[in-house]
N, C-alpha and C positions, 0 to 999 in steps of 0.2 A: 585287113585281117592277117595277112602274112606277117606283117610287122609284129602283131600281138603274139603270134606263135613263136617268133624269134625271141621276143622278150621273155616269154615263158620258158623257153629252152635255156636261155642264159640264167634265168632265175633258178631253175631247177638244178643246173650245173653248179652254180655258186653254192646252193644249199648242200649238194652232195659233197663238194669240196670242203665246206665248213664241217659237215658231219664226219668226214674222213679225218680231218685235222683234229677235231675234238676227240674222236675215238683213239687216235694215235697218242694224244696227250694223256688221256685217261689211262691207257695201257701202260705207258712209261711211268706215270705217277704211281699207279698201283704196284708196279714192279719195284719201284724205289721204296715204297712203304713196306712191302713184303721183305725186301732185303734188309731194311733197317730193323724190322721186327725180329727176323731170324737172327741177325747179329746180336741184338739185345738178349734174346732168349739163350743163345749160346754163352754169352758173357755171364748172364745171371746163373746159368747152370754151373759154370766153372767157379763162380764166386760162392755159390751154395755148397758145392763139393768141398772147396777149401775151408769154408767155415765149419762144415761137418767134421772134417778131419781135425781141425783145431779143437773143436768141441770134444771129440773123443780123447784128445790129449790133455784135457783140463785135469788138474790135480785136486781141485776143490770145487765145491758148489758155487762159491763166489766167483771164481774164475769162469766157470761155465755160464753163469748168468751174465757176466761182463761180455763174454764172447757172443752170446746170443743177442744181447742188447745192441752191441756194435753192429752185428750182422743185420738186425732188423732196421736199425737207423740207416745204414748204408743202402739197404735194399729199398727202403721207402724213398730215399733221396734219388736213387737212380731211376725208380719207377716214375716219380714226378718229372724228372728231367726227360725221360723217354716219352712220357705222355705229351709234354710240351712240344718236343721235337716232332712227334707224329702228328700232332694237331697242326703244326706249322706246315708240314708236308701236305696234309689234306687241304688246308686253306690255299696253298700254292696250287695244288692240283685243280681245285674247283675254279680258281681265278684264271688259270691258263686254259682250262678246257672250255670256259665260257667266252673267251676272246673271239673265236670265229663266229659264234652266234651273235655277239654284240655287234660285230662288223656287218653281219647280214641285216640285223634289226636297224642299224643306222642307215644302211642303203635303202631298205624298204621304207623307213620313215621319211627319208629325203624324197623318194619317189612319190610317196603318198602326198606329201606336202606340195610338191610340184604339180601333181595331178589336180589336187584340190584348188590350187591357184588358177590353173587353166580352166577348170569347170566354172569357177566363180566369175572369171573374166567373160566366159562365153554366156553365162546367165545374164551378166550385167549388160552385155552388148545386145542381147535379144530383146 
């Protein structure tokens, strides 16, 4: 029985370590995503302000339409690029955060398989 308690203590400890590692990874990943988003927002605000200043200096309606069209096109392209980048960051975050859990599941599965083999051998011997 004492052996079972030790096994459970080790199992609980490994799960806490995995949870701590996953939490740390999630925190770092979310911080990276927040920094990336803040940087994008700042850059977009600067680009929008510059486009507005350029728009105020337009001498004709055609020039104003051209400025607005170019701004809209560049804004869309940068938004698509940013969305892809943030999507990659989230994918990386989830992949890295799940690695400790995958290791725990692999160990648990191996232990369960070994236990199953021992039980089957005992049944066959009886």
